[in-house]
C-alpha positions as CSV (number, residue, x, y, z in Angstrom):
1,M,26.1,4.2,8.3
2,S,27.3,7.5,6.9
3,E,27.8,7.9,3.1
4,V,31.2,7.1,1.7
5,D,32.8,7.1,-1.8
6,G,34.0,3.5,-1.4
7,V,34.1,0.5,0.8
8,V,37.3,-1.6,0.7
9,F,37.2,-5.2,1.7
10,G,40.6,-6.6,2.6
11,A,41.8,-3.2,3.5
12,G,44.4,-4.3,6.0
13,S,47.1,-5.2,3.5
14,G,48.2,-5.5,-0.1
15,V,46.1,-4.0,-2.8
16,G,43.3,-3.3,-0.4
17,F,45.5,-1.1,1.8
18,E,46.8,0.7,-1.3
19,C,43.2,1.4,-2.3
20,V,42.5,3.1,1.0
21,Q,45.7,5.2,0.7
22,H,44.8,6.2,-2.9
23,M,41.2,7.2,-2.1
24,L,42.4,9.3,0.9
25,S,45.0,11.0,-1.4
26,K,42.2,12.0,-3.7
27,G,40.1,13.4,-0.8
28,Q,37.6,10.7,-1.0
29,R,35.7,9.2,2.0
30,V,36.5,5.6,2.5
31,R,35.3,2.8,4.8
32,A,38.1,0.3,5.4
33,V,36.7,-3.1,6.3
34,V,38.8,-5.6,8.3
35,R,38.1,-8.5,10.6
36,S,39.8,-6.9,13.6
37,P,39.9,-3.1,13.7
38,Q,42.0,-3.2,16.8
39,K,44.7,-5.1,15.0
40,Y,45.1,-2.4,12.3
41,A,44.4,0.7,14.5
42,D,48.0,1.9,14.2
43,K,48.5,1.0,10.5
44,F,46.0,3.3,8.9
45,P,46.6,7.1,8.8
46,K,44.6,9.4,11.0
47,D,42.2,11.0,8.6
48,P,38.6,12.3,9.1
49,K,37.6,10.8,5.8
50,L,38.6,7.3,6.9
51,T,36.3,4.9,8.9
52,I,37.7,1.6,10.0
53,A,34.8,-1.0,10.2
54,Q,34.7,-4.5,11.4
55,G,33.4,-6.9,8.8
56,D,33.6,-10.5,7.6
57,V,33.1,-11.3,4.0
58,T,31.9,-14.9,4.8
59,N,29.0,-13.4,6.8
60,A,26.2,-12.1,4.5
61,D,24.6,-9.9,7.2
62,S,28.0,-8.4,8.1
63,V,28.6,-7.6,4.4
64,K,25.2,-5.9,3.9
65,E,25.8,-3.7,7.0
66,V,29.2,-2.3,6.0
67,M,28.2,-1.7,2.4
68,K,25.4,0.7,3.4
69,G,25.8,4.2,2.0
70,A,28.7,3.4,-0.3
71,K,28.9,4.6,-3.8
72,G,31.1,1.7,-4.8
73,V,32.9,-1.4,-3.4
74,I,36.4,-2.7,-3.9
75,Y,36.9,-6.4,-3.1
76,A,40.6,-7.1,-2.4
77,A,40.1,-9.7,0.4
78,S,42.0,-13.0,0.3
79,G,41.8,-15.9,2.7
80,A,44.6,-16.3,5.3
81,T,44.6,-20.1,5.7
82,F,45.1,-23.1,3.4
83,W,41.4,-24.0,3.3
84,S,40.0,-20.4,3.1
85,A,39.7,-19.9,-0.7
86,A,36.2,-21.3,-1.0
87,S,34.9,-19.1,1.7
88,V,36.7,-15.9,0.8
89,E,37.7,-16.0,-2.9
90,F,34.3,-17.5,-3.9
91,Q,31.6,-17.2,-1.2
92,G,32.8,-13.8,0.0
93,V,32.6,-12.3,-3.5
94,K,29.1,-13.9,-3.9
95,N,28.0,-12.3,-0.7
96,V,29.2,-8.9,-1.8
97,A,27.6,-9.3,-5.2
98,E,24.2,-10.2,-3.7
99,A,24.4,-7.4,-1.2
100,A,25.3,-4.7,-3.8
101,M,22.6,-2.2,-4.7
102,Q,21.9,-1.6,-8.4
103,D,23.8,1.8,-8.2
104,Q,26.8,0.3,-6.4
105,R,29.7,-0.9,-8.6
106,V,31.7,-3.8,-7.3
107,V,35.4,-3.8,-8.3
108,L,37.0,-7.2,-7.9
109,V,40.7,-7.8,-7.6
110,S,41.3,-11.2,-9.2
111,A,44.4,-12.6,-10.9
112,S,45.8,-13.2,-14.4
113,L,45.7,-16.9,-15.6
114,V,42.6,-17.5,-13.4
115,T,40.5,-19.1,-16.2
116,P,40.3,-22.9,-16.4
117,K,41.9,-22.9,-19.8
118,N,45.2,-22.1,-18.0
119,R,44.9,-24.9,-15.5
120,L,48.1,-26.6,-16.8
121,K,50.3,-23.5,-16.7
122,P,53.0,-23.9,-14.0
123,I,52.3,-20.5,-12.3
124,R,48.6,-21.3,-12.0
125,I,49.3,-24.8,-10.6
126,I,51.6,-23.3,-8.0
127,L,49.0,-20.6,-7.0
128,N,46.2,-23.1,-7.0
129,N,48.1,-25.2,-4.4
130,I,49.4,-22.5,-2.1
131,K,45.8,-22.4,-0.8
132,W,43.5,-25.2,-1.7
133,S,41.9,-24.5,-5.1
134,F,42.9,-20.8,-4.8
135,M,42.7,-20.0,-8.5
136,D,39.6,-22.2,-9.1
137,N,37.7,-20.3,-6.4
138,K,38.9,-17.0,-7.7
139,F,37.4,-17.8,-11.0
140,K,34.1,-19.0,-9.3
141,G,34.0,-15.7,-7.5
142,E,34.4,-13.8,-10.8
143,C,31.6,-15.9,-12.3
144,A,29.3,-15.1,-9.3
145,L,29.9,-11.4,-9.8
146,R,29.4,-11.5,-13.6
147,D,26.2,-13.5,-13.2
148,S,24.8,-11.3,-10.5
149,G,23.4,-8.7,-12.8
150,K,25.0,-5.9,-10.8
151,S,27.5,-3.3,-12.0
152,F,31.1,-4.7,-11.9
153,T,34.7,-4.4,-13.0
154,I,37.0,-7.3,-12.6
155,V,40.8,-6.5,-12.6
156,R,43.2,-9.3,-13.2
157,P,46.7,-8.0,-12.3
158,G,49.9,-9.8,-13.2
159,P,52.6,-10.5,-10.6
160,L,52.3,-7.8,-7.9
161,L,55.2,-5.5,-6.9
162,H,55.8,-3.4,-3.8
163,E,56.8,-0.2,-5.7
164,R,55.6,3.3,-6.2
165,A,52.8,3.8,-8.7
166,G,53.2,5.5,-12.1
167,Q,56.8,4.4,-12.9
168,H,55.9,2.5,-16.1
169,Q,53.2,2.4,-18.7
170,L,50.2,0.3,-17.8
171,T,49.1,-2.3,-20.3
172,T,45.8,-4.2,-20.5
173,G,44.5,-7.4,-22.1
174,Q,41.4,-9.5,-22.3
175,G,40.7,-13.2,-22.6
176,D,43.3,-14.3,-20.1
177,S,45.6,-15.5,-22.9
178,K,48.9,-14.4,-21.5
179,L,50.6,-13.1,-18.3
180,L,51.3,-9.4,-18.6
181,G,54.3,-7.7,-16.9
182,A,54.5,-7.3,-13.2
183,V,52.5,-4.4,-11.8
184,P,52.9,-2.4,-8.5
185,R,50.0,-2.8,-6.1
186,A,49.7,0.9,-6.0
187,D,49.0,1.0,-9.7
188,V,46.4,-1.7,-9.3
189,A,44.8,0.4,-6.6
190,A,44.6,3.5,-8.7
191,V,42.9,1.5,-11.5
192,C,40.4,0.0,-9.0
193,V,39.5,3.4,-7.5
194,A,39.0,4.9,-11.0
195,A,36.8,1.9,-12.0
196,I,34.3,2.8,-9.3
197,T,33.0,5.8,-11.2
198,A,34.3,5.3,-14.8
199,T,31.4,4.7,-17.2
200,A,33.5,2.7,-19.6
201,A,34.6,0.3,-16.7
202,D,31.1,-1.1,-16.3
203,K,30.8,-4.9,-16.8
204,I,34.3,-5.4,-18.1
205,T,36.9,-8.1,-17.1
206,F,40.6,-7.4,-18.1
207,E,44.2,-8.2,-17.3
208,L,46.5,-5.5,-16.1
209,G,50.3,-5.2,-16.2
210,T,53.1,-2.8,-17.1
211,D,55.5,-2.4,-19.9
212,K,58.9,-1.6,-18.4
213,S,60.3,-0.7,-21.7
214,Q,58.1,2.4,-21.7
215,G,58.3,5.4,-19.5
216,A,55.6,6.6,-17.1
217,A,54.0,9.0,-19.7
218,Q,50.3,8.2,-19.5
219,G,46.9,10.0,-19.7
220,P,44.2,9.8,-17.0
221,I,43.9,6.3,-15.4
222,A,40.3,6.1,-16.5
223,D,41.4,6.2,-20.2
224,I,42.6,2.6,-20.0
225,F,39.0,1.4,-19.9
226,S,38.0,2.9,-23.2
227,S,39.4,0.1,-25.5
228,L,38.0,-2.7,-23.4
229,K,34.9,-4.7,-24.3
230,Q,32.1,-6.2,-22.2
231,G,31.6,-9.9,-22.2
232,V,35.2,-10.9,-22.9
233,Y,36.8,-12.9,-20.1
234,Q,38.2,-16.2,-21.4
């Protein structure tokens, strides 16, 4: 496959789709991975820097093929059925981690309150039951990536909003101790794209939110990684 700046799993909707849009806006070459390219043929913009590829995160061979020639990988895939969390949120992440080359950074979109210490918090209980063991498998996916020995960044956004990026100050935390303010998917996407190449984003896990009491004044997105530490995740 041709070289691209990033591969996006789960590119058909949500944060994944926003990642594709953001990379194209920056003039980057992107490979959008979806299960059925025909289904999304009219959704993506017509852009010579965009390739739409068929891929299945639950199939290790499929994952290896679509990751060829990529500088980095964004994993924003999520299972569509009640029983899909184990195969997508966990095994899919594990497949991508195992397929990644040493020079490919994997950026994983996870969730706040994902760690087991938060298992009794009402929001986590609800999310864990929307799909069977959804949050439990998200955390297992995180662990598989952290333990892989590959370069990674794990982003744990708070509640997701369908709003424009850059309207409020981004905030970060580590240790999964509290739920940060709701954050637009487009802002999460901008952070994920920046994490592919930011040196300070290597091997960090962090929570992401916004502070709506603050305006949009903010430096470069990559600056948010500078205060974060490796090895802090629960």
